[in-house]
C-alpha positions in Angstrom: 47.5 -90.7 -53.1 51.0 -89.7 -54.3 50.3 -91.0 -57.8 47.1 -88.9 -57.9 48.9 -85.8 -56.7 51.1 -86.1 -59.8 48.1 -86.9 -62.0 46.1 -83.9 -60.7 49.0 -81.6 -61.1 49.6 -82.9 -64.7 45.9 -82.6 -65.5 45.8 -79.0 -64.3 48.9 -78.2 -66.3 47.4 -79.7 -69.5 44.1 -78.0 -69.1 45.7 -74.6 -68.4 48.0 -75.0 -71.5 45.0 -76.2 -73.6 43.0 -73.1 -72.6 45.9 -70.9 -73.7 45.8 -72.7 -77.1 42.0 -72.4 -77.3 41.5 -76.2 -76.9 38.7 -77.4 -74.6 40.0 -80.4 -72.6 37.7 -81.8 -70.0 38.4 -84.8 -67.7 36.2 -87.9 -67.3 36.8 -91.3 -65.7 38.8 -91.9 -62.5 40.3 -88.4 -62.1 36.9 -86.7 -62.6 35.4 -89.0 -59.9 38.3 -88.0 -57.7 37.7 -84.4 -58.4 34.0 -84.5 -57.4 34.6 -86.8 -54.4 37.4 -84.9 -52.7 35.4 -84.3 -49.6 35.2 -88.1 -49.0 37.5 -90.5 -50.8 36.5 -93.7 -49.0 35.1 -95.3 -52.2 37.7 -94.1 -54.6 39.9 -97.0 -55.8 42.4 -96.6 -58.6 45.8 -98.1 -59.5 46.1 -97.1 -63.2 48.1 -93.9 -64.0 45.8 -92.7 -66.9 44.2 -89.4 -67.7 40.9 -89.5 -69.7 39.9 -86.4 -71.6 37.1 -85.4 -73.9 37.5 -82.7 -76.5 35.1 -81.2 -79.0 35.1 -82.5 -82.5 36.4 -79.2 -83.9 39.6 -79.4 -81.7 40.8 -82.9 -82.7 43.2 -81.6 -85.4 45.0 -79.5 -82.7 45.7 -82.4 -80.4 48.9 -83.9 -81.9 50.9 -80.6 -82.1 49.6 -79.6 -78.7 50.5 -82.8 -76.9 53.9 -83.0 -78.6 54.6 -79.5 -77.3 53.4 -80.7 -73.9 56.0 -83.5 -73.9 53.8 -86.4 -75.1 54.2 -88.9 -77.9 51.3 -90.0 -80.0 50.3 -93.7 -80.5 50.6 -93.3 -84.2 49.0 -96.5 -85.3 46.0 -96.2 -83.0 45.5 -92.5 -83.8 45.7 -93.1 -87.5 43.0 -95.7 -87.3 40.8 -94.1 -84.7 41.7 -90.4 -84.5 38.3 -89.1 -85.5 36.8 -90.7 -82.4 39.6 -91.4 -80.0 43.3 -90.6 -79.6 46.1 -91.8 -77.3 49.3 -90.1 -76.1 52.1 -91.2 -73.8 54.2 -88.8 -71.6 57.5 -90.6 -72.4 59.0 -93.6 -74.2 58.4 -95.8 -71.1 54.6 -95.1 -71.5 54.3 -94.7 -67.8 51.5 -92.1 -68.2 48.8 -92.5 -70.9 46.4 -89.8 -72.0 43.2 -91.3 -73.6 41.0 -88.8 -75.4 37.5 -89.1 -76.6 36.6 -86.8 -79.5 33.1 -85.3 -79.5 30.5 -87.1 -77.5 30.9 -89.8 -74.9 30.1 -93.1 -76.6 30.5 -96.5 -74.9 27.5 -98.8 -74.1 25.4 -95.7 -74.8 25.9 -92.3 -76.3 25.9 -89.3 -74.0 25.9 -86.0 -76.1 28.4 -83.4 -74.9 27.8 -80.7 -77.5 27.8 -77.3 -75.9 28.2 -78.9 -72.5 32.0 -78.7 -72.0 32.0 -75.2 -70.6 29.9 -76.0 -67.6 32.8 -77.2 -65.4 36.3 -75.8 -65.9 38.0 -79.2 -65.2 35.7 -82.1 -65.8 32.7 -83.0 -68.0 29.5 -81.9 -66.3 28.7 -83.8 -63.1 25.4 -85.1 -64.6 27.2 -86.6 -67.6 29.9 -87.9 -65.4 27.3 -89.8 -63.3 25.6 -91.1 -66.5 29.0 -92.2 -67.9 29.2 -94.7 -65.0 25.5 -95.5 -64.9 25.5 -96.4 -68.7 27.9 -99.3 -68.1 26.0 -102.5 -68.8 28.5 -104.8 -67.2 28.8 -102.7 -64.1 31.7 -103.9 -61.9 32.3 -103.2 -58.2 34.7 -100.3 -58.9 32.1 -98.6 -61.1 29.4 -99.1 -58.6 31.6 -97.5 -55.9 32.1 -94.5 -58.3 28.4 -94.1 -58.5 28.0 -94.3 -54.7 30.8 -91.8 -54.3 29.2 -89.3 -56.7 25.8 -89.6 -55.2 27.1 -89.3 -51.6 29.2 -86.2 -52.3 27.0 -84.3 -54.8 23.5 -83.1 -54.5 20.7 -82.9 -57.0 20.0 -79.5 -58.4 21.2 -77.1 -61.2 24.2 -78.2 -63.1 25.3 -74.6 -63.4 25.8 -74.8 -59.6 27.9 -77.9 -59.9 25.1 -80.3 -59.0 23.5 -83.4 -60.6 20.8 -82.1 -62.9 17.5 -84.0 -63.0 16.4 -81.9 -65.9 19.4 -83.0 -68.0 19.0 -86.7 -67.0 15.3 -86.4 -68.0 16.2 -84.8 -71.3 18.7 -87.5 -72.3 16.8 -90.6 -71.0 13.5 -89.4 -72.5 15.2 -89.5 -75.9 17.1 -92.7 -75.4 15.3 -95.7 -74.0 18.5 -97.7 -73.8 20.3 -95.2 -71.7 17.2 -95.0 -69.4 17.0 -98.8 -69.1 20.7 -99.3 -68.2 20.7 -96.4 -65.8 17.6 -97.7 -64.1 19.0 -101.2 -63.8 22.3 -99.9 -62.3 20.5 -97.6 -59.8 18.6 -100.7 -58.6 21.9 -102.5 -58.2 23.3 -99.6 -56.2 20.3 -99.7 -53.9 20.9 -103.4 -53.3 24.6 -102.8 -52.7 23.9 -100.1 -50.0 22.8 -102.9 -47.7 26.4 -104.3 -47.7 27.8 -103.5 -44.3 31.3 -103.7 -45.6 30.8 -100.3 -47.2 30.9 -98.7 -43.8 28.2 -96.2 -44.6 26.3 -94.6 -41.7 22.5 -94.8 -41.7 22.4 -91.1 -42.6 24.7 -91.6 -45.6 22.6 -94.5 -46.9 19.5 -92.3 -46.6 21.2 -89.5 -48.5 22.2 -91.8 -51.4 18.8 -93.5 -51.5 17.0 -90.2 -51.6 19.1 -89.0 -54.5 18.5 -92.3 -56.4 14.7 -92.0 -55.7 14.9 -88.4 -57.0 16.2 -89.8 -60.3 13.7 -92.6 -60.3 10.8 -90.1 -59.8 12.1 -88.1 -62.7 12.0 -91.3 -64.9 8.4 -91.9 -63.7 7.1 -88.5 -64.7 9.2 -87.7 -67.7 7.4 -87.4 -71.1 7.7 -90.7 -73.1 7.3 -90.6 -76.8 5.3 -93.3 -78.7 8.6 -94.7 -80.0 10.0 -94.8 -76.5 6.9 -96.6 -75.2 7.1 -99.1 -78.0 10.7 -99.8 -77.3 9.8 -100.2 -73.7 7.3 -102.9 -74.5 10.1 -104.8 -76.4 12.3 -104.5 -73.3 15.5 -106.4 -72.9 14.5 -109.2 -75.3 16.5 -107.3 -77.9 20.0 -105.9 -77.1 19.6 -102.2 -76.1 23.3 -101.2 -75.9 26.5 -101.2 -77.8 29.2 -103.7 -77.0 32.4 -102.1 -76.0 35.9 -103.5 -76.8 38.6 -102.7 -74.3 41.7 -101.0 -75.7 44.9 -102.4 -74.3 47.9 -100.5 -75.5 
């Protein structure tokens, strides 16, 4: 975990400096999973030295001077073309550490709004949105599945103001977005199937904990209010693509 000791220290340095400059930086991705799974890192697998941040739309013009002052170089071409939605910075000429920043909401296969939500946790995006940022991945790979398992094992359902996974927030987002609901539902079913894999080395009690939390989310889906438009889209189902295709950025 030496590489992550460095990344955690650097992340804390950047967030502290951003706070002093009235910039709201919050982590998502691998380091956020690490942060919320520190009590049990069995399922945390990473080998890429990147830091992923989200910033509010109103802070995007502050990013380049801030990161230059912090010792980073901008990816000028990428930022010129994409800076309103995404920006990339490198710690040095060797590009050994990349900072990848989403501006505004989280938008990949599905959109997860973050407006007025970035003050809930002082380091990461809210735990609920962090879970959904993984559950919204249509082509879920094994690493992403392990991230979901890690979050569900180490974090209870409850009030997100208490640092828990909020069923109320999940309901609010999925009742408005059938596509997000559908992909999340599919992936939770995949996780339930994966839990039977003995190679995960989960105890029977741990499997029950994860299953109960998944069922809590599924019960929320079953009882949440469904608009007429939502119900009509549900009838169409997966015959029509319900997600955005995401292109990987390799810099």
